[in-house]
C-alpha positions, 0 to 999 in steps of 0.5 A: 459384193457391196450388197453383202456387207449390210447383211453380213455385218449385223450377223457378225456383230450379233455373234460377237455379243456373247463372245464379248460378254464372256471375254469381259468375264475374264478381262474385267474380273478384278473390276467386277469383284471390286464393284461387288464389294462396293455395291454390296456395302451399299445394298447392306446399308439399304437392307438395314434401313428396311430392317429398321423400318420393318422392326419399327412397324412390328413394334407399332402394330403396323402393317409390314409390306408383304414383300419385305421378308422375302427381300431381306432373305434374298439380300442375306443369301446374296451376301453369302454368295458374295462372300464365297467368291474366291481370290483370283491369281494373275495366271489362273485363267479358268478361275478368273473367268469363273469369278468374273462370271459370278461377280457379274451375275451378283451385280445384276441381282444387286441392281434387281434388288435395289429396283425392287426395294424402291417399290417397297412402301411402308404406309404406317397403316395400323394392323387391323385390330380384328386380325387374329395373331399368332397366339397360343392355345388356351385352356378350355373352360372359364378358368373360374372352376365353376361347373355351371359356367364351364358347361355353358362356355363349352357348349357356346364354343362348340356352337362357334366351331359348328358349321351348321346353319343354325349356329351362324348366330349365337347369343349369351343371355342373362340378367345384368351383372351375371357375367355375360360379357366376362364369358364373351371375353373368354370365348373371344380369347379361346377362338383367337387362341384356337385360330377358329377365325381370321378376323374377330370384331367386337363392338359394344352396342349399349342401351343407346344405339348410335349406328354411325359410331358403330359403323365406324368402330366396325370399320376400324376393327377390320382396318378400313375407313368409311368415307361415305356420310349417309348411314345407308351408304356406309352400310353398303360399303361394310357389306361389300367389305365383308363380302370380299373378305369372307367370300373372295378371300375366304376369311372366316370372320366373327363379329361380336355385338356386346350388350344389346338392349333393343333390336339392331338392324343388321343391314346397317352394318352390312351383315344382312344377309349374312355373308358366307364364313361370317358368324355373329355372337351377341350378349343381351339381357333380353332373349326376345331381342336376340330371337327377333334378330334371327338367333335360333332357340338352340343357339341361345345360351342362358348365363344364370346366377351362381349356385350357392356353393359357387357363390360362397366359393367366389366370395371367400376366394376374394376375401382371403379368410385366414385361420380360425375365423368361424364367425366371419365365415358365418356372416359371410355366408349370410351376406352371400345369400343376400347377393342372390348369386349375382357375380357382380354383387358378390365380387363388389361386396367381397372386395369392399370387405377384404381386410376389414374387421368383423364390425364392417362385416356385420354392418354390411349384413345388417344393411342387406337385411334391412332392405327388401331386396327381392329384385336383382336390380335392387340387390345390385344397386344396394351393393354399389351404394354400400361399396360407395359409402365404404370408400374411405377417402373423399378423393376416391368418391369424387373420381368414382363419380367423375368416371361415371360421366364417360360413355358405356364401355369407354376406355377412360384415360387415367391422365384425363381423370387427373386433369379434370380432377385438377381443374375441379379441385377434387384432390384435397391438400394437393398443390402440384400436378406431380401429387395430383397424378399420384393421387389420381392413380391411387384413387383408381387403384382403390376403385379397382380394388372395390370393383367400382372400376375395372382394368382396361385392355388399353394401357393407361385406361380403366373402364366402368361396368354399365351397371355401375355407371347406371348407379352413378347417373341414377343419383342425378339429384346428388351428383348433378352430372349428366352423360348424354350419348343419345340425344333422342332418348327421353332421359336425355331430354329430361336431363337437359331441362335440369340445371346440372354442374357437369355434362358429357355430350356425345355429339354424333348426328347432332347439328348443335348443342341443345338450345334449352339446356341451362349451362349457367352452373356448369363447372365441367363440359365435355363434347365429343365426336361432333361434326365441323358444323356443330353449333353452340348458342352464341351466348353460351360461353358468356353464360358459363361463368363457373366453368372450370374444365372444358374438353373437346374431343374429335370435334372437327373445327371447334366453335371457340370464342374470339376471346375467353376474357369472360371465362375467368374460372377455366383451369383446364382446357383440352382440345384433342383431335380437333383441327386447329390450324389457324391462329390460337392467340385467343387462348392467351386471354385465359388468365387462370388456365393451368393445364392446356392440352392440344393433342393431335390438333396439328398445331404448327405455330405457338404464338407469343400470346400463349406466353401470357398464360402465367399460371400455366403448369402443363402444356401438351402439344403432342401431334404438332407438325413442323412446330414454329415457336414464337420468341419469348413464349417459353421464357414467359411461361413462369409456372410451367412444369410439364411440356410435351412436344412430340411431333406428328408425321416425322415433322419435329419442332423447328428450333430457332436459336432463341427457342434453344436458349429459352428451353435451356433455361426452362429445363432447370424447373421442368418436372416433365418433358417429352421432346425429339431432337433430330433433323434439326441443325439447332439443338439445345446444348446445355439442358438440365435434366436433374429435376425431370421425373417424367420424360420421353426424350429422343436424340437422333431419331423419332420417338415412335412411342406406340402406346397412346395413354400410358407413359414410361420414362423413355430415352432413345439415343442415337449418338456418339459415346463422347457426345452422351458423356459430354451432355447431362443426359446421364442424369436421367438414367436412374429414372429411365424405364425404357432405353434404346441405344445406337451409340458409336464407339461404345465398347460396353454400357458402362462407357456411357454410365460410369457413375450412373445405374439403371434401377428402374430400367424395364426395357432395353434395346441395343442396336448397331453398336459397332464397337460393343464387345459386351454389355454389362458387368456382373454387378451392373447385371445384378443391379437390373432388378426391374428389367423385363425386356431385352433386345440386342441386334446388329452388334458385330463385335459383341462377344457376350452379354456380361463381361469383366469376370472370371466366371465367379458368382451368380447372375440373376435377372429376376424379372426378365421375361423377354429376350431377343438376340439378333445378328451377333456374329461374334457372340460366343456366350451369354456369360462365363458365370451361371445365369438364372432367368427365373421369369423368362417366358419368351426367348428369340434367337436369330443370326448367332452362328457360333452356337451349336446347341441351345441347352448344354450336353456333355459334348464339346458343342458350344451351348447358349446356356450353362448346365447350371442355369435356371429357366423354369418358365420358358413358354415360347422359343423362336430360333432362326438363322443359326447356321451352325445349330445342330440341336436344341436339347441334348439327345437325352435330357436329365431330370434336372433339365426337365424342369427348365423347359416343362412350361414350353408352349411354342417352338419355332425354328427357321433357317437352321440348315445344320439342325439335326435333332429338334427334340431329344430321344426322350422328349415327353417331359418337354411336351407337357405344355407344348401346343405348337411346333413350327419348323421351316427351311432346316435342310438336315432335319429328317424327323421331328419326334425321334422317340426311343420308347425303351427310354421313355416312361409313362407312355400309356392310355392315360398319357397325353400332351397338349400339342395341337399344331405341327407345321413343317415347310421346306425340310428337304430331308424330312421323311416322317413326323414321328419315328418310334423305336420300341413300338412294334405291336399294333395292339399297343396304343400310342396316344400321347399325341391324340390332341393334335388338331392340325398338321401342315406339311409343305415342300418336303420332297422326301416326306413319306409317312406321318409316323413309323412304323406304320403298323403302330396304333397311333391315335390322332383322333382330334385331327381336323386339318391335314394338309400336304403340299408338294411342288416337286416332281408333278407340280400342282397335280401332285399337290392335289392328289397328295392332299386327297390321299392324305385326307383318306389316310387321315380318316384311316388313322383316326378310325384305326386309333380307337381299336385296341 
């Protein structure tokens, strides 16, 4: 029998394993429960870190890893399950077993979630610029109210929508200054708002085509980097990228090429042959160029000059004539005739005359009449000349000419104009950088008002129209400056043979500086976008004895001299995005240097020689890495007023004790400071902030300032309440524009600002303040006259935004346009007082369990807003994770409430399981501007629009709303989208929703009909996308069949709706 034991033993053991496991549920239940509590706390800490990283990525327009959202949602669900574990008694065996089993299961899931979290990686990669985000539907048309323009715009938009092969390449053509680029931008916005394309790429070609730079620009737009060095290899890489995105990933792509002067080889950009799903939009002055590139005659849309009536309308719209001014009206009409219908000429001269007296108008007309202006180019040139002469200040003229140096369509940083202007002594009677910055901004504003500069979509930058730039550079003999962006052009060769005083050289593709260029008289030199092997003549620096400003931008390892001893006139030196990892002690020889910028040069050490720059007023080390500062440097910079030291890659300045002591002394005289204190054992303790007027300071965390060229006075404070009170940081509150707080032991904002107010505050973000019970007093809230954005998150004790009041008095946040309230489990109201939000545009609510309604009714439901509150401009409403929310609006809305929400364009609701009514029974007043409705994971919603037509007025043939998109997902009780009472006759046309273009229904197991009664004549004539996806019952086959069925139904609905 001995041979039996080896056989029976393992069998018995295997049978005992599940017995032991289940016995463990009973015996170890208490241990499992305690372990769940401890492990959940750990998991929640990890989840909060992931949430913070996610929020940071969203704010910085970075890619959020795909699995983050679902992981955070699973942690939330697991928290809910762990909270449901019942308390166990000593003698209840059944309950002990059940609780033990539940706890064991949760522990296994916690382990799985922790393992998966370790694989989540935030790469900090920027979200591609071309990616079309979630935006609203635009109003069709050019918004100029000019019939001629609207017709061209709408025809071009239809061509972009068309699937015809002949419309895969489209062009806007017309003379310079006629408005092609303006219309292109309007088309770009329209296709983005309508989500016609997944990616929209825009590049400016310009007169001097540089394929390498354009290849790089296209790759950056779509979120790729080209590592290849040859033009052909880079083109092939782009071709494969477009092929994968358009054909394999089914992405629809629009590539816009603006301002084409000569035929462009599309093969250089991977666009020939044109991949499926990809369209091209060109703008050009030359139709023949577009036809040679493959655009059909029927796809060329000619943008002409304005008609006489349109030209007069545009001119007087800008001039703002008031009252009885008949003589000015007559003069203005004659001026308009001389402008030939050219928008750029009309706008420019109108802006220059706005607010001026009659004599100025007469002089303008006389100037135009005494010149033969038959040619449109002459008209434009003369108008620019007049506008330039009309500039009242020499500073404005100087900054205008300086702006003309930059390349076509360049985002010109206003801060660069200030620094270069300072170095060139362009600002009269200005003796400090503070005043120089103010003067530069005033000059830019004046030039924008004169239409000689335009605003950029990049904050802190401006642009110059190519015709304006051509006017500046055509006056070379007067301005003595040259901008060379293509060294092969004949114009460039002519310019470099002359002796000029200012030059910008775009070095892409060049091996070195032009050898025949006479640099003797140079006062300003800007070199950009060169390679590491870019060479300069050996004696060039010695010859530039008048050089006052030198700027290298993206020049690899710049070829700088061992000593600058001979360059004694240099006042401004800017080295941006260059590689300066070696010793920079040689810069100490620049005895007259006043501004030194080493932005994104990865500076690791600031040598003692920099302390020899006794006249240095500004030092910018932004992008430094683990910066080590030699002892004595800060102490010896006697004239320093502005210091910028924001680190790169999360590796801040490594302060030694001597550095801290020097910085404390230096802080007493600084006007501007940008600095981060975190991960440092040593920090300055006695900083003085009283003289700071310009600052970005972060304590306890990274600064993470997303905008590159704009500057907002910012404080990021992660600390304890007592630490902040003991420091002098409160001295900055009165100047702070952006404030982010994560403060321990703070019960109210007043705890850290007892003697301080926030008169300039525009952005406020409060998070993880565990003891915070309310934020503002009534007086403090009413004092926030500049506040535009407010976000409060993860404050477990917060009960209200505004406290210490008896409901007496009105609270008005006059400029607040964005508010996000998130994960505030104890919040029961905004305020006992009536709160008015007259400029509120976007409202986001998440994790507010105590609210049952957003807008109030006469029931006992707890609403977010009081009935008397005013929110007239709300456009976007986003609600999520509000577990007790039953309705957004009351079942019936009164006349007084209609105005509050009449501007609503988008509503998104997610994870509100008790929500029953999304809209009231008479919803039409809410739908006047509504464009998009998205509802997900709301298990009690049976219908989206439950309309009682007997209580609704105005539902007739001519009644229509702007609703374009409906998306419903994971609504387990949803039966139909529209449920209509009082509509029983099929001959009655219901056309209020005839503009709906897209309906997307997914995982709604009880869904049966689009609308009921099905006999109603319901107009869905604009419907182009109709998708139904069900994972219930028959799986994928069910999904495919339902899609086909719905498509057929869609056609029937569209056909039936037009029979009256």
